[in-house]
VOPAGU-2260 file (C-alpha; in pm, 1 decimal, decimal comma):
REM VOPAGU-2260
SITE   aa  ch    i         X         Y         Z
SITE  MET   A    0    9972,4   13130,1    8646,8
SITE  HIS   A    1   10000,5   13179,4    8218,9
SITE  LEU   A    2   10144,8   12833,6    8057,4
SITE  HIS   A    3   10427,6   13038,1    7899,1
SITE  ASN   A    4   10588,2   13179,4    8265,0
SITE  PHE   A    5   10507,9   12871,8    8441,2
SITE  THR   A    6   10731,8   12691,9    8146,1
SITE  ALA   A    7   11040,8   12973,4    8184,1
SITE  SER   A    8   10972,9   12902,7    8588,1
SITE  LEU   A    9   11059,9   12527,5    8540,2
SITE  GLN   A   10   11457,3   12437,1    8639,1
SITE  CYS   A   11   11482,2   12189,6    8338,6
SITE  THR   A   12   11708,5   12153,4    8040,1
SITE  ASP   A   13   11598,0   12003,8    7743,3
SITE  ALA   A   14   11764,7   11669,6    7605,5
SITE  THR   A   15   11718,3   11530,0    7281,3
SITE  PRO   A   16   11808,1   11150,2    7213,5
SITE  THR   A   17   12076,3   11086,5    6916,7
SITE  ALA   A   18   11904,5   10757,1    6833,7
SITE  PRO   A   19   11682,8   10726,7    6518,6
SITE  LEU   A   20   11319,4   10688,8    6624,8
SITE  PRO   A   21   11160,3   10334,2    6428,4
SITE  ALA   A   22   10929,8   10401,3    6192,5
SITE  PRO   A   23   10556,8   10338,3    6307,4
SITE  PRO   A   24   10381,8   10007,2    6337,2
SITE  SER   A   25   10285,8    9942,6    5933,6
SITE  ALA   A   26    9964,2    9794,8    5815,7
SITE  ALA   A   27   10133,2    9453,9    5766,8
SITE  ILE   A   28   10244,4    9471,0    6148,0
SITE  ILE   A   29    9833,0    9562,1    6228,8
SITE  ALA   A   30    9669,9    9304,3    5975,5
SITE  SER   A   31    9931,1    8993,1    6094,6
SITE  GLY   A   32    9810,7    9088,6    6502,1
SITE  CYS   A   33    9495,1    9034,8    6677,2
SITE  SER   A   34    9163,6    9199,6    6554,7
SITE  VAL   A   35    9043,6    9518,7    6701,6
SITE  PRO   A   36    8900,2    9431,7    7032,7
SITE  SER   A   37    8506,9    9542,9    6977,5
SITE  ASN   A   38    8344,2    9243,8    7085,4
SITE  CYS   A   39    8217,1    9226,4    7449,6
SITE  ILE   A   40    8299,8    8928,9    7605,4
SITE  ALA   A   41    8231,5    8971,7    7994,3
SITE  LYS   A   42    8072,7    9198,2    8205,6
SITE  ILE   A   43    8206,3    9136,5    8580,8
SITE  GLU   A   44    8075,6    9317,3    8899,4
SITE  GLY   A   45    8199,1    9370,6    9227,8
SITE  HIS   A   46    8273,9    9706,1    9272,8
SITE  SER   A   47    7987,6    9915,9    9523,0
SITE  GLN   A   48    8167,0   10242,3    9368,5
SITE  ALA   A   49    8338,6   10383,0    9091,0
SITE  VAL   A   50    8691,8   10179,0    8924,6
SITE  TRP   A   51    8909,4   10456,9    8841,5
SITE  GLU   A   52    9167,1   10236,7    8702,8
SITE  CYS   A   53    9273,3    9874,4    8558,6
SITE  SER   A   54    9585,4    9718,6    8493,2
SITE  PHE   A   55    9624,0    9359,2    8338,0
SITE  SER   A   56    9908,2    9127,7    8467,8
SITE  ASN   A   57   10240,7    9106,6    8234,5
SITE  ASP   A   58   10103,2    8687,2    8150,9
SITE  THR   A   59    9732,3    8820,9    8101,1
SITE  LYS   A   60    9590,7    8597,3    8321,2
SITE  MET   A   61    9480,7    8852,7    8573,4
SITE  LEU   A   62    9343,9    9202,7    8613,4
SITE  ALA   A   63    9297,5    9433,8    8893,9
SITE  THR   A   64    9136,0    9729,5    8936,9
SITE  ALA   A   65    9110,6   10030,8    9160,0
SITE  SER   A   66    8812,3   10161,8    9348,2
SITE  GLU   A   67    8634,4   10447,8    9521,0
SITE  ASP   A   68    8488,9   10168,4    9710,3
SITE  HIS   A   69    8849,9   10163,9    9886,9
SITE  THR   A   70    8993,1    9827,1    9749,0
SITE  VAL   A   71    9178,5    9669,2    9459,5
SITE  ARG   A   72    8997,4    9331,7    9338,1
SITE  LEU   A   73    9224,9    9062,3    9143,3
SITE  TRP   A   74    9032,9    8916,3    8909,9
SITE  ASP   A   75    9078,6    8622,5    8689,2
SITE  VAL   A   76    9094,3    8710,6    8328,2
SITE  ASP   A   77    8974,7    8355,3    8166,9
SITE  ASN   A   78    8676,5    8276,2    8420,5
SITE  HIS   A   79    8634,7    8620,6    8516,5
SITE  GLN   A   80    8592,0    8571,4    8902,8
SITE  CYS   A   81    8739,9    8764,2    9165,8
SITE  ILE   A   82    9052,5    8621,5    9292,7
SITE  ALA   A   83    9127,8    8871,5    9584,3
SITE  THR   A   84    9015,2    9174,3    9746,0
SITE  VAL   A   85    9284,5    9417,2    9964,5
SITE  GLN   A   86    9179,2    9716,8   10098,6
SITE  HIS   A   87    9265,0   10079,0   10160,9
SITE  SER   A   88    9128,2   10314,2   10422,7
SITE  ASP   A   89    9024,1   10569,3   10129,3
SITE  THR   A   90    8955,9   10575,4    9768,4
SITE  VAL   A   91    9191,9   10390,1    9578,1
SITE  ASN   A   92    9311,0   10545,1    9247,3
SITE  SER   A   93    9562,0   10362,6    9071,0
SITE  CYS   A   94    9719,1   10004,4    9064,4
SITE  LYS   A   95   10000,7    9823,9    8862,9
SITE  PHE   A   96   10171,2    9480,4    8838,3
SITE  SER   A   97   10523,3    9476,0    8865,4
SITE  PRO   A   98   10704,2    9337,4    8585,1
SITE  ASP   A   99   10764,0    9001,9    8720,1
SITE  ASP   A  100   10395,6    8990,0    8843,9
SITE  THR   A  101   10469,5    8908,3    9178,6
SITE  LEU   A  102   10359,4    9234,0    9342,5
SITE  ILE   A  103   10057,8    9486,9    9264,9
SITE  ALA   A  104   10107,0    9845,7    9387,4
SITE  SER   A  105    9818,3   10082,9    9450,6
SITE  ALA   A  106    9797,7   10431,2    9495,4
SITE  SER   A  107    9547,1   10567,0    9736,6
SITE  HIS   A  108    9371,8   10889,5    9869,3
SITE  ASP   A  109    9489,9   10777,8   10202,9
SITE  GLU   A  110    9855,7   10894,9   10153,4
SITE  THR   A  111    9995,0   10571,6   10083,2
SITE  VAL   A  112   10116,6   10354,3    9832,7
SITE  LYS   A  113   10059,1    9972,3    9931,6
SITE  LEU   A  114   10271,8    9698,9    9786,7
SITE  TRP   A  115   10049,2    9314,7    9793,8
SITE  ASP   A  116   10188,0    8988,1    9742,6
SITE  VAL   A  117    9999,9    8873,1    9452,9
SITE  LYS   A  118   10015,0    8490,1    9548,6
SITE  SER   A  119    9933,1    8546,9    9942,7
SITE  HIS   A  120    9710,0    8870,8    9858,5
SITE  THR   A  121    9905,3    9030,1   10170,5
SITE  CYS   A  122   10065,1    9367,8   10190,3
SITE  VAL   A  123   10408,7    9338,9   10185,6
SITE  ALA   A  124   10531,9    9710,5   10249,6
SITE  THR   A  125   10336,3   10067,2   10295,2
SITE  LEU   A  126   10465,4   10411,6   10169,7
SITE  SER   A  127   10395,4   10652,5   10353,9
SITE  CYS   A  128   10270,3   10975,1   10116,8
SITE  ASN   A  129   10253,6   11360,5   10203,9
SITE  SER   A  130    9894,6   11378,6   10031,9
SITE  GLY   A  131    9681,3   11110,4    9849,7
SITE  VAL   A  132    9864,2   10940,7    9539,9
SITE  ALA   A  133    9719,8   10991,9    9226,0
SITE  SER   A  134    9909,8   10722,9    9029,4
SITE  CYS   A  135   10193,7   10466,6    9027,6
SITE  ALA   A  136   10420,2   10260,3    8792,4
SITE  PHE   A  137   10672,8   10041,0    8808,4
SITE  SER   A  138   10998,9   10047,8    8590,8
SITE  ALA   A  139   11069,7    9825,8    8358,1
SITE  ASP   A  140   11332,1    9601,8    8587,6
SITE  GLY   A  141   11098,7    9698,2    8848,1
SITE  ALA   A  142   11385,8    9825,6    9104,2
SITE  VAL   A  143   11187,0   10174,3    9155,9
SITE  LEU   A  144   10847,0   10238,1    9170,9
SITE  ALA   A  145   10722,2   10610,8    9093,0
SITE  SER   A  146   10401,0   10778,7    9272,8
SITE  ALA   A  147   10250,2   11054,1    9147,8
SITE  SER   A  148   10058,7   11317,7    9406,6
SITE  TYR   A  149    9786,3   11583,1    9490,1
SITE  ASP   A  150   10075,3   11785,0    9645,7
SITE  THR   A  151   10271,1   11829,7    9331,2
SITE  THR   A  152   10537,9   11597,7    9334,9
SITE  VAL   A  153   10647,0   11259,1    9214,6
SITE  CYS   A  154   10825,6   11014,2    9446,6
SITE  LEU   A  155   11087,8   10774,4    9322,3
SITE  TRP   A  156   11101,6   10430,8    9577,5
SITE  SER   A  157   11338,3   10161,9    9571,2
SITE  MET   A  158   11166,5    9820,2    9578,6
SITE  LYS   A  159   11430,8    9666,0    9739,8
SITE  THR   A  160   11462,3    9884,2   10032,0
SITE  PHE   A  161   11070,0   10030,3    9999,3
SITE  MET   A  162   11252,4   10404,6   10075,6
SITE  ASN   A  163   11209,8   10726,2    9927,5
SITE  MET   A  164   11500,6   10790,7    9654,4
SITE  ALA   A  165   11362,1   11129,1    9576,5
SITE  THR   A  166   11084,2   11354,8    9571,8
SITE  LEU   A  167   11062,0   11559,6    9241,1
SITE  GLU   A  168   10954,4   11873,0    9299,8
SITE  VAL   A  169   10830,2   12101,3    8960,3
SITE  HIS   A  170   10501,1   12076,9    8880,1
SITE  ILE   A  171   10258,4   12355,9    9042,0
SITE  ASP   A  172    9955,7   12161,5    9085,9
SITE  ALA   A  173    9840,4   11805,0    9167,0
SITE  VAL   A  174   10005,9   11528,7    8930,6
SITE  PHE   A  175    9744,4   11267,7    8823,3
SITE  GLY   A  176    9963,7   11067,8    8591,6
SITE  CYS   A  177   10307,7   10870,7    8602,2
SITE  ASP   A  178   10480,8   10598,0    8365,6
SITE  ILE   A  179   10832,9   10496,8    8310,6
SITE  SER   A  180   10911,6   10382,6    7941,2
SITE  ARG   A  181   11178,1   10107,7    7951,7
SITE  ASP   A  182   11494,6   10330,1    7904,9
SITE  GLY   A  183   11444,7   10517,6    8204,6
SITE  ILE   A  184   11248,0   10801,8    8146,2
SITE  LEU   A  185   10959,8   10910,0    8349,7
SITE  ALA   A  186   10661,7   11097,3    8251,0
SITE  SER   A  187   10446,2   11305,1    8466,7
SITE  ALA   A  188   10094,5   11455,5    8401,0
SITE  SER   A  189    9982,9   11740,6    8610,4
SITE  CYS   A  190    9649,1   11975,6    8642,6
SITE  ASP   A  191    9916,8   12252,8    8549,5
SITE  GLN   A  192    9842,4   12154,2    8189,9
SITE  ALA   A  193   10188,1   11994,4    8128,5
SITE  LEU   A  194   10372,3   11688,3    8074,7
SITE  LEU   A  195   10748,5   11682,9    8239,9
SITE  LEU   A  196   10968,9   11436,2    8122,8
SITE  TRP   A  197   11266,2   11332,1    8440,1
SITE  ASP   A  198   11578,3   11099,3    8412,9
SITE  VAL   A  199   11525,4   10831,9    8638,2
SITE  SER   A  200   11877,6   10771,4    8706,1
SITE  THR   A  201   11973,3   11154,7    8791,8
SITE  GLN   A  202   11614,2   11235,1    8903,8
SITE  GLN   A  203   11655,3   11548,8    8688,1
SITE  CYS   A  204   11372,4   11687,2    8487,7
SITE  ILE   A  205   11485,9   11716,9    8106,1
SITE  THR   A  206   11179,7   11835,4    7867,2
SITE  VAL   A  207   10817,6   12024,1    7924,0
SITE  LEU   A  208   10554,8   11935,4    7677,9
SITE  ASN   A  209   10293,2   12174,5    7724,5
SITE  GLU   A  210   10047,2   12183,4    7442,5
SITE  HIS   A  211    9789,3   12065,6    7631,6
SITE  THR   A  212    9526,4   12385,5    7685,0
SITE  ASP   A  213    9373,8   12220,0    8030,5
SITE  GLY   A  214    9491,4   11995,1    8328,4
SITE  CYS   A  215    9672,8   11679,8    8240,1
SITE  ASN   A  216    9518,1   11343,1    8402,0
SITE  LYS   A  217    9718,0   11012,7    8260,8
SITE  CYS   A  218   10002,7   10900,9    8050,8
SITE  CYS   A  219   10145,5   10633,0    7890,8
SITE  PHE   A  220   10476,7   10468,8    7705,8
SITE  THR   A  221   10493,2   10240,4    7412,2
SITE  ALA   A  222   10657,9    9944,2    7540,8
SITE  ASP   A  223   10925,0   10054,9    7344,3
SITE  GLY   A  224   10945,5   10358,1    7495,9
SITE  THR   A  225   10917,9   10565,0    7124,3
SITE  LEU   A  226   10575,5   10736,9    7198,1
SITE  LEU   A  227   10415,7   10850,9    7488,3
SITE  ALA   A  228   10035,6   10936,1    7522,8
SITE  SER   A  229    9902,5   11197,8    7711,5
SITE  THR   A  230    9527,5   11258,8    7835,9
SITE  SER   A  231    9321,1   11575,3    7945,7
SITE  ASN   A  232    9063,4   11799,3    8032,1
SITE  ASP   A  233    9100,6   11950,6    7715,3
SITE  ASN   A  234    8900,7   11650,1    7530,3
SITE  THR   A  235    9231,3   11515,5    7336,3
SITE  VAL   A  236    9467,3   11246,9    7369,4
SITE  ARG   A  237    9812,4   11366,5    7272,5
SITE  LEU   A  238   10074,3   11143,2    7092,6
SITE  TRP   A  239   10476,0   11293,2    7139,2
SITE  ASP   A  240   10776,7   11144,0    6949,7
SITE  MET   A  241   11039,3   11053,6    7196,2
SITE  ARG   A  242   11310,1   11136,3    6954,8
SITE  THR   A  243   11192,1   11503,5    6917,4
SITE  ARG   A  244   11008,2   11590,9    7190,3
SITE  GLN   A  245   10720,2   11730,3    7015,5
SITE  SER   A  246   10309,6   11626,1    6983,2
SITE  ILE   A  247   10302,9   11464,2    6649,6
SITE  ALA   A  248    9919,8   11402,2    6651,5
SITE  THR   A  249    9651,1   11503,8    6847,6
SITE  LEU   A  250    9326,1   11228,9    6894,7
SITE  LYS   A  251    8963,7   11441,4    6915,3
SITE  ASP   A  252    8669,8   11204,3    6952,4
SITE  SER   A  253    8531,7   11310,0    7273,8
SITE  ASN   A  254    8318,0   11561,1    7401,7
SITE  ASN   A  255    8452,8   11554,8    7716,5
SITE  SER   A  256    8780,5   11475,3    7922,3
SITE  THR   A  257    8977,1   11167,7    7845,3
SITE  PHE   A  258    9141,8   10968,0    8152,7
SITE  GLN   A  259    9343,1   10614,9    8144,4
SITE  CYS   A  260    9521,6   10546,2    7872,4
SITE  SER   A  261    9675,0   10232,0    7723,0
SITE  PHE   A  262    9865,1   10134,6    7430,4
SITE  SER   A  263    9874,1    9794,1    7250,5
SITE  SER   A  264   10140,9    9592,1    7312,4
SITE  ASP   A  265   10283,6    9658,5    6957,3
SITE  GLY   A  266   10204,6   10021,1    6952,8
SITE  ALA   A  267    9970,5    9986,3    6697,5
SITE  TRP   A  268    9689,6   10129,0    6863,5
SITE  ILE   A  269    9600,4   10320,8    7182,8
SITE  ALA   A  270    9294,2   10301,7    7368,0
SITE  ALA   A  271    9156,9   10561,9    7625,0
SITE  ALA   A  272    8871,0   10606,2    7884,2
SITE  CYS   A  273    8659,4   10912,9    7740,8
SITE  THR   A  274    8494,4   10941,1    8062,6
SITE  GLY   A  275    8147,6   11187,2    8043,6
SITE  ASP   A  276    8092,3   11008,1    7670,5
SITE  SER   A  277    8090,1   10698,1    7854,8
SITE  VAL   A  278    8286,0   10494,0    7616,9
SITE  ALA   A  279    8655,7   10408,5    7545,3
SITE  ARG   A  280    8783,0   10455,7    7207,5
SITE  VAL   A  281    9090,8   10298,1    7006,6
SITE  TRP   A  282    9302,5   10472,5    6730,2
SITE  ASP   A  283    9520,7   10349,4    6499,7
SITE  VAL   A  284    9850,3   10494,1    6590,3
SITE  LYS   A  285    9939,2   10532,6    6172,2
SITE  THR   A  286    9597,9   10674,4    6015,5
SITE  LEU   A  287    9463,2   10814,3    6369,0
SITE  ARG   A  288    9149,2   10667,0    6273,9
SITE  CYS   A  289    8886,1   10578,7    6564,0
SITE  ILE   A  290    8847,2   10203,6    6496,9
SITE  ALA   A  291    8651,0   10102,2    6791,6
SITE  THR   A  292    8436,5   10252,4    7057,3
SITE  LEU   A  293    8351,9   10054,0    7325,2
SITE  ARG   A  294    8050,7   10177,3    7564,8
SITE  GLN   A  295    7951,3   10138,3    7911,5
SITE  ASP   A  296    7684,9   10216,9    8073,4
SITE  ASP   A  297    7824,2   10526,5    8289,7
SITE  ASN   A  298    8122,1   10736,2    8299,0
SITE  VAL   A  299    8439,0   10551,2    8177,8
SITE  TYR   A  300    8772,4   10624,0    8341,9
SITE  ALA   A  301    8937,4   10297,0    8361,3
SITE  CYS   A  302    9064,0   10154,0    8034,4
SITE  SER   A  303    9420,6    9895,7    7968,2
SITE  PHE   A  304    9549,7    9682,8    7683,8
SITE  SER   A  305    9647,0    9357,6    7789,2
SITE  SER   A  306    9995,5    9203,6    7614,8
SITE  ASN   A  307    9730,2    8955,4    7415,6
SITE  GLY   A  308    9533,7    9242,7    7279,5
SITE  MET   A  309    9225,1    9227,3    7508,1
SITE  ILE   A  310    9067,4    9559,4    7657,8
SITE  ALA   A  311    8941,6    9619,5    8007,7
SITE  THR   A  312    8736,1    9893,8    8039,2
SITE  ALA   A  313    8542,0   10044,8    8387,2
SITE  GLY   A  314    8396,1   10357,0    8555,9
SITE  GLY   A  315    8099,1   10459,4    8720,2
SITE  TYR   A  316    8030,3   10778,5    8945,1
SITE  SER   A  317    7715,2   10905,2    8748,9
SITE  PHE   A  318    7477,1   10904,6    9013,1
SITE  ALA   A  319    7188,8   10803,8    8714,7
SITE  ALA   A  320    7346,3   10515,9    8595,6
SITE  LYS   A  321    7580,2   10364,1    8867,1
SITE  ASP   A  322    7724,6   10113,4    8669,0
SITE  TYR   A  323    8065,2   10000,4    8860,2
SITE  SER   A  324    8105,0    9671,8    8622,4
SITE  VAL   A  325    8467,5    9597,7    8441,9
SITE  ARG   A  326    8386,0    9480,4    8089,5
SITE  LEU   A  327    8636,8    9280,5    7908,9
SITE  TRP   A  328    8645,3    9306,6    7522,1
SITE  GLN   A  329    8811,2    9119,9    7247,1
C-alpha cells in the first residue's frame, strides 16, 4: 500500500498543542554539561547472542540488557559486574526500568511482557500478548506500560492491576518501537513507515508522522517531551517538533538502518545505533553535527544514554564477529 493511501485510511485527528516549544539547547547548556561520551571505559561480556536493547536505571546505578539468548541481564554500572540474569522462553527485544527503578519490564518473542522486581529479581507479573512483543515503555508516573507487537497493535497496561487497558489498532504492519512522553503522548514506530502519536488518556490516535521512506524501528522523546526522534531502515534518524508535529531535521550519517535511539538528559544530544556500520553515532541537536562515533566489533542495535551522560552500546548478530559485549562510554 502506498504511503498516501495508508495515511488517508487512518482514523486519526491531528491536534496541535497551543503551548510554545522551548528553545533548543543552547551552546551554553552543552558547554556546562558533561563532555561528549567518546572513551570506552568498559567492555562487559556475558550474553551469548545479540543484544537488542539496553536501558539505564534512572539513578544510573544499573544497566539492563535484552538479548536474543532469551535473557535480560542486570549490570552494576560502577563495577561492571552482572547482578542478575532473568529468563524468557524466546528472544528478548526490549527492557525498561520503571520511573522509580523498582521494576524492569522485558518484552519478548515469546508473546509476553514480564515485570521483574529489581531487588529480588523475581517475576511479579506476566502480561500475555497475541504475538511477539518488540518494545515496551513506561509512562512518566509509572502507572501505564505500553507494549508494541508484531501483530500491528500497541497495548496499554495498568501497572496497578496488570490488566490490559486498551489495544490500539491503526498500524498496518509490525510495530517495533514505542515511547511515552512526560505529558502522556504515546509514539509508536512501525514497519508501515509511519509514526503514530496517541493520547494515552483517551487512547485515541491524534497524529500521523509519515516522512520516513522505509520501515520505522524505534522512537524516543526528550525528557521534557518537546522533541521526538525516530529511526528507520531508510538509514536516517528524524527529529520531530512536538508543537508543530513536523519533521525538523534528518540526520543521515549511516550506510545502514538505524535502531535504538536515546537523548541525553538535557536534550542537547541524540545517540543512535547504526546497525551494519558497527557504530553508534552521537549528534548535536542544535547544530545537527555528528560529534562522536562509538565503534563496536559487530552490528550495533542497542544504544542508550544515562541521566549523567554515559552511553551504553551493544549488538552482535553477524556470523563473523559475534561480538555480544556491552560497552560503556564516557
